[in-house]
N, C-alpha and C positions, 0 to 999 in steps of 0.2 A: 232746597223742600226734601224734607224726611220722608223715606216711603213708606206707604200704611201696608202692614201685612195683617193676614186673618190668623189669626190661632184660636185650632178648632183640636180636639181631643176626644175619643173614645172614653177615656176614664174618667170622664162628666157627660152628664147629662147632652144628648143633642139638642140644641136650638130647639121651641117649640112655636118662632114665631120668625118672623122676619129680623133677625136680628145674630150676631156673628157672638159666640165665646168672650171673645176679646180681639182686640183690637191696640197693634204696639205701634207705639209712632212712635223713631228713636228710641228714646231708654225709658219711655211710657208708654206703661198698657191699662188699658180701660177695661175694666172686669164687668163681666155683664153682670144682672140681679142671678143668682141661682136660688130656687128654693129646693126642699127636703125632695128632689128625686133621683133615686137609684137608676145610678147611670145604665146600667144593663136589664131592668124590666123595664124604664121609666115609670114608675108608682112611685108615690109617696111613700113615705116613711113612718109611722105611725107617733106619735107624740108632739111632744118640743122638745127635750130633751134628743131623740133622734133626729130631729128633725134640722133642730142647732148644728151637730158632730156634721150628718149629711151634708146640709151647706157650708162649712167647714171644709169638708174635706174635697166637696165639687169645685170650691174655689182654689185650693191648692193642688190639685190636680191643673184647672188652667193656668193656675201660675207656672208649674212646673211645664207644661205646655210652652208656655214662652220664656222658659230657660230663666225661670228667677223663684222665689220661694217666699214667701210671709215676712221675711226679712224685710225685702224690698219691700212691704207694703205702708202706702205713706197714709192715704185714707180709705176708710171703709164706710159706710154707710148700711146700720140695719134697720128694715122693718119687722115692724114688730105688730097681727090683730089685736094681739093685748098686753098692752106696758108692764100688766104685774110678773109677763115674762123676763123681762131685762134684765133682773139678780139671774135667772137662770144660765142666759146668754152672757153675761160679766163672768161666771163660774166656768163653761164651759169653754167661752175663749181664752181665759189663761191658760189651759193645756194647749193649744194650738199655735200662740204666739207667747215672745218672750219681751223684754223691755229694753228699748224705749219703745211702747205700743203705739200703732198708728192714727192720726188721728180721727174721729167719729165722731157721727151724728146717728140718734134713735129715731124715727119717727112712729108714732102710729098711726095705722090704713085702717080700713073698716074692711077692706080684703084686700087677699092675693089670688092668684093663679092656681087654677087648681085646688082652692080650699087649703092652702100654704098655710101653717104659722108665721113664719115665718121668712124674711129675703134680703140675701146680703149685695155690696157690688162695693166692686174698690177700686182702687188704683195705683200700681205699683211706680216705682221709679227704680230701673235696676242700676246700681251701682258695683263699679268696678272693684 
């Protein structure tokens, strides 16, 4: 049985609940949801553009702490309080990822923690 390893970094916001930033089992890393919190101030950044960028930066920091990168992202889940912002997510995502892009789901939700406009989580599979 593979050993479960907790992934934690100061370069992403500290968990604000009973969860870990990520868990690694074997070559698979499960990234917890990230919202647009600044890792230092723990304050939500303003606006959808800034929040989407911050979410990707936070996810990238956790992936890096797991000795991985977005190249290993197999699945990305996007939660938006307004699906009209989906086009904006696509535009910004293209600056963080290259083809082949990960599998993805986008879901409209009524609300997110701390009044965030977007949250994302994902699954990495580390390839040697």
